[in-house]
C-alpha positions in Angstrom: 65.4 92.4 103.8 66.5 95.9 102.9 63.3 97.7 100.2 65.6 97.5 96.8 64.7 100.1 93.8 64.5 97.8 90.6 65.3 99.8 86.8 63.3 98.8 84.0 64.8 95.1 83.0 67.2 95.3 80.2 66.8 92.7 77.7 68.1 90.8 74.9 66.4 89.1 71.7 66.1 85.6 73.5 68.0 86.4 76.4 67.1 86.2 80.0 67.1 89.8 81.3 69.0 91.5 84.2 68.1 94.2 86.6 69.4 96.4 88.3 68.4 98.1 91.8 69.7 100.1 94.5 68.5 100.5 98.0 69.0 103.7 100.3 71.4 102.5 102.6 74.2 102.9 99.3 74.1 99.6 97.9 73.6 98.1 94.4 71.8 95.1 93.0 71.8 92.5 89.8 69.9 90.2 89.5 67.5 88.0 86.2 64.7 89.7 85.9 62.1 87.0 87.7 65.1 85.9 89.9 64.5 89.6 92.1 65.1 86.7 95.6 68.4 85.7 94.2 71.0 89.1 93.1 74.5 90.2 93.7 75.0 93.1 96.2 77.7 95.6 95.8 78.2 99.3 96.8 77.0 102.3 93.7 80.4 102.9 93.4 81.3 98.7 92.2 77.8 99.4 90.0 79.2 102.4 89.0 82.8 101.1 88.0 81.1 98.7 86.4 78.8 100.6 84.0 81.7 103.2 82.8 84.1 99.6 82.6 81.3 98.6 79.8 80.1 102.0 78.0 84.2 102.7 77.8 84.0 99.2 75.8 85.9 97.2 78.9 83.1 94.2 77.6 83.3 94.5 74.0 85.0 90.9 73.2 81.9 89.5 75.8 79.1 90.1 73.0 
C-alpha cells in the first residue's frame, strides 16, 4: 500500500467529510474521513480535472 498524504477533511454541516490525498507516484485519492482504507484512486491529472470542473460550476446541479 502506498504512503498517502491526506489533506484535512472537507466537511458540510451534518454530512460526511471528504478527504483528498496524493502519493509519491502521482496518484490521487478521494475517501470519506474515517474510512481511509476505502478510497477511489486515479491520477493527479484526473483529480485536477475534477477540481477545475467543480470550480467552473460543472457540479452545481448537485448542490
